[in-house]
C-alpha positions as CSV (number, residue, x, y, z in Angstrom):
1,M,13.5,25.2,0.4
2,A,9.9,26.2,0.4
3,Q,8.0,25.8,3.6
4,P,4.3,25.7,4.4
5,A,2.9,29.2,4.7
6,R,1.5,28.1,8.1
7,A,3.7,25.5,9.8
8,E,1.0,24.3,12.1
9,N,-0.9,22.6,9.3
10,A,-0.1,18.9,9.6
11,H,-1.3,18.1,6.0
12,P,0.6,19.0,2.9
13,S,0.3,22.8,2.6
14,I,-1.8,24.2,-0.2
15,L,0.5,27.3,-0.1
16,L,4.2,27.2,0.3
17,R,6.4,30.2,1.4
18,E,10.1,30.6,0.6
19,Q,12.5,33.4,1.3
20,V,14.9,34.2,-1.5
21,G,17.0,37.1,-0.2
22,D,14.5,39.8,0.5
23,V,11.9,38.3,-1.8
24,A,9.1,36.1,-0.4
25,V,8.0,33.5,-2.9
26,L,4.4,32.2,-2.4
27,T,3.7,29.0,-4.3
28,L,0.2,27.7,-5.0
29,N,0.5,24.0,-4.2
30,R,-2.8,22.3,-5.3
31,S,-1.4,21.0,-8.6
32,A,-3.7,18.0,-8.6
33,A,-6.6,20.5,-8.6
34,R,-4.9,22.8,-11.2
35,N,-4.2,25.2,-8.3
36,S,-7.9,26.2,-8.2
37,L,-8.7,28.8,-5.7
38,S,-10.5,26.9,-3.0
39,D,-11.8,28.8,0.0
40,G,-8.8,27.3,1.9
41,L,-6.2,28.5,-0.6
42,I,-7.8,32.0,-0.7
43,A,-7.6,32.2,3.1
44,E,-4.0,31.0,3.2
45,L,-2.9,33.4,0.5
46,H,-4.7,36.3,2.2
47,A,-3.1,35.4,5.6
48,A,0.3,35.2,4.0
49,L,-0.1,38.6,2.4
50,N,-1.2,40.1,5.7
51,D,1.9,38.6,7.4
52,I,4.2,39.9,4.7
53,A,2.8,43.4,5.0
54,N,4.5,43.9,8.3
55,D,7.6,41.7,7.7
56,K,10.6,44.0,7.4
57,D,12.7,41.2,5.9
58,V,10.5,41.1,2.9
59,R,10.8,43.8,0.3
60,A,9.0,42.2,-2.6
61,V,6.8,39.2,-3.3
62,V,6.5,36.6,-6.1
63,I,3.4,34.5,-6.5
64,A,4.2,31.2,-8.4
65,A,2.6,27.8,-8.7
66,N,3.5,24.1,-8.8
67,G,2.3,21.8,-11.6
68,P,1.3,22.5,-15.2
69,A,-1.3,25.1,-14.4
70,F,-0.8,28.5,-12.6
71,S,-4.5,28.5,-11.5
72,A,-7.7,27.3,-13.1
73,G,-9.8,29.8,-11.1
74,H,-12.4,28.8,-8.5
75,D,-12.8,25.2,-7.4
76,L,-16.0,24.3,-9.3
77,K,-16.4,21.0,-7.4
78,E,-16.3,22.9,-4.2
79,L,-18.9,25.3,-5.4
80,T,-21.2,22.6,-6.8
81,A,-21.1,20.7,-3.5
82,R,-22.9,23.6,-1.9
83,R,-25.9,23.3,-4.2
84,T,-27.4,21.0,-1.5
85,D,-27.5,23.8,1.0
86,A,-31.0,25.0,2.0
87,D,-30.4,28.2,0.0
88,R,-28.8,26.2,-2.9
89,G,-25.5,27.7,-2.0
90,R,-26.3,31.4,-2.3
91,A,-24.8,32.4,1.1
92,Y,-21.7,30.4,0.6
93,F,-21.2,31.7,-3.0
94,G,-21.5,35.3,-1.7
95,E,-19.0,34.6,1.1
96,L,-16.5,33.0,-1.2
97,M,-16.7,35.7,-3.9
98,N,-16.3,38.4,-1.3
99,A,-13.4,36.5,0.4
100,C,-11.7,36.1,-3.0
101,S,-12.2,39.8,-3.8
102,A,-10.7,40.8,-0.5
103,M,-7.7,38.7,-1.1
104,M,-7.2,40.2,-4.6
105,Q,-7.4,43.7,-3.0
106,A,-4.8,42.6,-0.4
107,V,-2.4,42.0,-3.3
108,V,-3.1,45.5,-4.7
109,R,-2.9,47.2,-1.2
110,L,0.2,45.3,-0.1
111,P,2.9,48.1,0.4
112,K,5.4,46.0,-1.5
113,P,5.6,45.0,-5.1
114,V,4.0,41.7,-6.1
115,V,5.2,39.8,-9.2
116,A,3.3,36.8,-10.8
117,A,5.4,34.0,-12.2
118,V,3.0,32.2,-14.6
119,Q,4.2,28.9,-15.9
120,G,0.9,27.5,-17.4
121,I,-2.7,28.2,-17.9
122,A,-4.3,31.0,-15.8
123,T,-8.0,31.1,-16.2
124,A,-11.0,32.9,-14.6
125,A,-9.9,33.8,-11.0
126,G,-6.4,32.6,-11.9
127,C,-6.3,35.2,-14.6
128,Q,-7.7,37.7,-12.1
129,L,-4.8,36.9,-9.7
130,V,-2.3,37.6,-12.5
131,A,-4.0,40.9,-13.3
132,S,-4.1,41.9,-9.6
133,C,-0.3,41.6,-9.3
134,D,1.7,44.7,-9.9
135,L,4.0,42.9,-12.4
136,A,3.8,39.6,-14.2
137,V,6.3,37.3,-16.0
138,A,5.0,34.5,-18.1
139,S,6.4,31.4,-19.7
140,E,6.1,31.2,-23.4
141,H,3.8,28.2,-22.8
142,A,1.4,30.2,-20.5
143,R,-2.1,30.9,-21.6
144,F,-4.7,33.2,-20.2
145,A,-8.5,33.1,-20.4
146,T,-11.8,34.2,-18.7
147,P,-13.9,31.3,-19.9
148,G,-16.8,31.5,-17.5
149,V,-19.2,32.3,-20.4
150,D,-18.6,28.8,-21.7
151,I,-20.2,27.3,-18.5
152,G,-22.9,29.9,-18.0
153,L,-21.0,31.8,-15.4
154,F,-19.7,35.2,-16.6
155,C,-16.3,36.0,-15.2
156,S,-17.6,39.1,-13.4
157,T,-15.1,39.4,-10.6
158,P,-12.1,38.5,-12.8
159,M,-13.5,41.3,-15.1
160,V,-12.7,43.9,-12.4
161,A,-9.0,43.2,-12.5
162,L,-8.8,42.4,-16.2
163,S,-10.5,45.6,-17.3
164,R,-8.1,47.6,-15.2
165,N,-5.1,46.0,-16.9
166,V,-6.0,45.8,-20.6
167,P,-7.9,48.0,-23.1
168,R,-11.7,47.6,-23.0
169,K,-12.2,45.8,-26.3
170,Q,-9.5,43.3,-25.6
171,A,-11.0,42.7,-22.2
172,M,-14.5,42.3,-23.6
173,E,-13.2,39.9,-26.3
174,M,-11.7,37.7,-23.6
175,L,-14.8,37.9,-21.4
176,L,-17.4,37.4,-24.2
177,T,-15.6,34.6,-26.1
178,G,-13.8,32.8,-23.3
179,E,-11.0,32.0,-25.8
180,P,-7.5,31.7,-24.4
181,I,-4.8,34.0,-25.5
182,S,-1.1,33.3,-25.8
183,A,1.6,34.6,-23.5
184,E,2.8,36.9,-26.3
185,R,-0.7,38.2,-26.9
186,A,-1.0,38.8,-23.1
187,R,2.2,40.9,-23.3
188,E,1.0,42.8,-26.3
189,I,-2.2,43.9,-24.5
190,G,-0.5,44.6,-21.2
191,L,-1.6,41.7,-19.0
192,V,2.0,40.6,-18.5
193,N,5.3,42.5,-18.6
194,R,7.6,39.8,-20.0
195,V,7.5,36.5,-21.8
196,V,10.5,34.2,-21.1
197,P,11.5,30.7,-22.1
198,A,9.5,27.9,-20.4
199,G,11.1,26.9,-17.1
200,T,12.7,30.2,-16.5
201,E,9.7,32.2,-15.5
202,R,10.1,31.7,-11.7
203,D,13.7,32.9,-11.7
204,A,12.9,35.8,-14.0
205,A,10.1,36.9,-11.7
206,I,12.4,36.7,-8.7
207,A,15.1,38.7,-10.5
208,L,12.5,41.4,-11.4
209,A,11.3,41.5,-7.8
210,Q,14.8,41.8,-6.6
211,Q,15.4,44.6,-9.0
212,V,12.6,46.6,-7.4
213,A,13.5,45.4,-3.9
214,R,16.8,47.3,-4.2
215,K,15.0,50.6,-4.2
216,S,13.8,52.4,-1.1
217,A,11.0,50.5,0.5
218,H,9.4,53.7,1.7
219,T,9.4,55.2,-1.8
220,I,8.0,52.0,-3.3
221,K,5.2,52.0,-0.7
222,I,4.3,55.6,-1.5
223,G,4.4,55.1,-5.2
224,K,2.4,51.8,-5.4
225,E,-0.4,53.3,-3.3
226,A,-0.5,56.5,-5.3
227,F,-0.5,54.6,-8.6
228,Y,-3.7,52.7,-7.8
229,R,-5.4,55.7,-6.2
230,Q,-4.8,58.2,-9.0
231,A,-5.8,55.6,-11.7
232,E,-9.5,55.9,-10.4
233,M,-9.5,59.7,-10.5
234,D,-10.2,62.2,-13.3
235,L,-7.2,64.0,-14.8
236,A,-7.3,67.2,-12.7
237,D,-7.9,65.3,-9.4
238,A,-5.1,62.9,-10.3
239,Y,-2.6,65.7,-10.8
240,R,-3.6,67.4,-7.6
241,F,-3.3,64.2,-5.6
242,A,0.0,63.3,-7.3
243,A,1.4,66.7,-6.5
244,E,0.5,66.3,-2.8
245,V,2.1,62.8,-2.8
246,M,5.3,64.0,-4.4
247,T,5.6,67.0,-2.1
248,E,5.3,64.6,0.9
249,N,7.8,62.2,-0.7
250,M,10.3,65.0,-1.1
251,M,10.3,65.5,2.6
252,A,11.3,61.8,3.2
253,R,14.8,61.0,4.3
254,D,15.3,58.6,1.4
255,A,14.4,61.2,-1.2
256,E,16.9,63.6,0.3
257,E,19.5,60.8,0.3
258,G,18.7,59.7,-3.2
259,I,18.9,63.1,-4.7
260,G,22.1,63.9,-2.9
261,A,23.6,60.6,-4.0
262,F,22.7,61.3,-7.6
263,I,24.2,64.8,-7.5
264,E,27.3,63.5,-5.8
265,K,27.6,60.5,-8.2
266,R,27.5,57.8,-5.5
267,V,25.3,54.9,-4.5
268,P,22.5,55.9,-2.2
269,V,22.1,54.3,1.2
270,W,18.4,53.7,2.0
271,E,16.9,53.8,5.5
272,D,13.4,53.1,4.2
273,R,12.0,56.3,5.7
């Protein structure tokens, strides 16, 4: 059964955490607010990711959501309430956007794979969260959009993750029109990996996470970090960096074990080092 991410919270938790084997499932639990990313939910999710980073019992993570929406992005009511501040909310808006950006980067920097399980609409920062995950499984009923332009607020921070996942013209079309795309279209342009029947996305995401979790955790950590670092380099620098990473990886115990097991036609025994 899913438990509050932080047990000391006496109120219904806005983020639930459940352990399924060696996979941690984090579930957004603000269904009445369409799982909008309030400052509280951003903080809870960031704290859970930090905790998981050093939890040896967790080898992979699934981010899911309760209710009909995966996440509708930032909580616009929460933002609007700060218009009465002396600075019309400027300081709060900056703090919130930076906190959200830091949480998204924590997903990317987590030394374990993160899989999104998207059951419904994922818009604005909700779409950003999906794009920030390493892998994503979507229900056939899921929809994705960056509709900030419709309310006079361009989805600039979601743009960062989106433009690193899909080709430029597809990203620009989503950002400039605000129109939602289907789960199948999201798969076609690379925003999600798989589209599955409605109601099976959570189990499918856990199964995908477990598939990766069976690999050497040390190797996955090395590979995930290298993937994102080389993606920002030019071709020559990327190859130099990757060659260095692969050389160091070859010296790891699990690489020696894995190669030996392959040659000897046996199942490798990982020690995650």
